[in-house]
C-alpha positions in Angstrom: 99.7 165.7 53.9 98.4 165.1 57.4 98.6 161.8 59.3 95.6 160.6 61.2 96.3 159.4 64.6 94.3 156.2 65.6 93.7 156.0 69.4 91.5 153.0 69.3 94.1 150.3 68.4 97.2 148.7 69.8 100.6 149.6 69.0 103.2 147.2 67.7 105.2 147.4 71.0 102.0 146.6 73.0 101.4 143.5 70.9 105.0 142.2 71.1 105.0 142.6 75.0 101.6 140.8 75.1 103.2 137.9 73.0 106.3 137.9 75.3 104.1 137.6 78.4 101.9 134.9 76.9 105.2 133.0 75.9 106.5 133.3 79.4 103.3 131.9 80.9 103.3 128.9 78.4 107.0 128.1 79.2 106.3 128.3 83.0 103.4 125.8 82.5 105.7 123.4 80.6 108.5 123.6 83.2 105.8 123.0 86.0 104.5 120.0 84.1 108.0 118.5 83.7 108.6 118.9 87.4 105.2 117.4 88.4 106.1 114.4 86.1 109.4 113.8 87.7 108.0 114.0 91.1 105.1 111.6 90.2 108.0 109.1 88.9 110.0 109.4 92.0 106.8 108.8 94.2 106.0 105.7 92.0 109.6 104.3 92.7 109.4 105.1 96.4 106.0 103.2 96.6 107.4 100.2 94.8 110.5 100.3 97.1 108.3 100.3 100.0 106.2 97.3 98.7 109.5 95.2 98.2 110.6 96.0 101.8 107.3 94.6 102.9 107.8 91.5 100.9 111.0 90.8 102.7 109.5 91.7 106.0 106.5 89.3 105.6 108.9 86.6 104.4 111.3 86.9 107.4 108.2 86.7 109.6 107.1 83.4 108.1 110.5 81.9 108.3 112.2 80.1 111.3 114.6 82.2 113.4 117.4 79.7 112.6 116.8 80.1 108.8 117.3 83.9 108.7 121.0 83.8 108.0 120.1 82.3 104.6 118.5 85.7 103.7 122.0 87.4 104.1 122.2 87.9 100.3 120.9 90.2 97.4 117.8 89.2 95.5 117.8 90.4 91.8 115.1 90.2 90.6 113.4 90.8 93.9 111.5 88.1 95.8 107.9 88.2 97.1 106.6 87.1 100.4 106.3 83.4 99.2 109.8 83.4 97.7 108.7 83.8 94.1 110.5 85.9 91.7 108.9 89.3 91.1 110.1 89.6 87.5 108.0 92.6 86.8 110.3 94.7 89.0 113.5 93.5 87.4 115.2 96.9 87.7 114.8 96.6 91.5 116.9 94.5 93.9 116.6 93.8 97.6 119.9 93.8 99.5 119.3 91.9 102.7 121.7 91.8 105.8 121.1 89.8 108.8 123.3 90.6 111.9 123.4 89.2 115.4 122.9 92.1 118.0 123.6 92.5 121.7 120.3 91.8 123.6 121.1 94.7 125.9 121.8 97.1 122.9 120.2 96.4 119.6 122.6 98.9 117.9 125.6 96.9 118.8 126.5 94.1 116.3 128.2 91.1 117.8 130.1 88.1 116.2 128.4 85.3 118.1 124.8 83.9 118.0 122.3 85.7 120.3 118.5 85.6 120.7 118.1 88.7 118.6 119.0 89.6 114.9 118.6 92.7 113.1 117.4 92.3 109.5 118.3 95.4 107.2 116.8 95.6 103.8 117.9 98.0 101.1 116.0 98.4 97.9 118.0 99.5 94.9 116.8 100.7 91.7 119.5 100.3 89.0 122.1 100.1 91.8 120.8 103.3 93.3 119.4 103.1 97.0 115.7 104.1 96.9 114.7 103.0 100.4 115.8 100.9 103.4 114.4 99.6 106.7 115.6 97.6 109.7 113.8 95.6 112.4 114.6 93.2 115.2 113.7 89.5 115.1 113.7 87.5 118.3 114.4 83.9 118.7 111.1 83.4 120.7 
């Protein structure tokens, strides 16, 4: 008995290789989607942290120079520019440090009152630092 050889179809090996290649492509797309989702979440957290930094910056700009030492604390939940609790951001906290600095060298912290203070704010998400910023505030 003779066997006919069909030359128009695919062999089982060719079909299996095609299935493996399609499977690898799908796995790659899923992995890329997971990475993009994580990056998007990190970007949203950073954007929120920058918003909370700006809230403290605005609040210290509206506050008297002599009242700035009252900011040397941690706000949890975070505070807005007008001092209101931002309870929608309860997982975040704002750690504020106010230090007197040498008028000739703003990097040097001094233990006595000067005409300049450095305000440093760290924004934490579940006790992990997300962002920080510092600025100088003058007495004048």
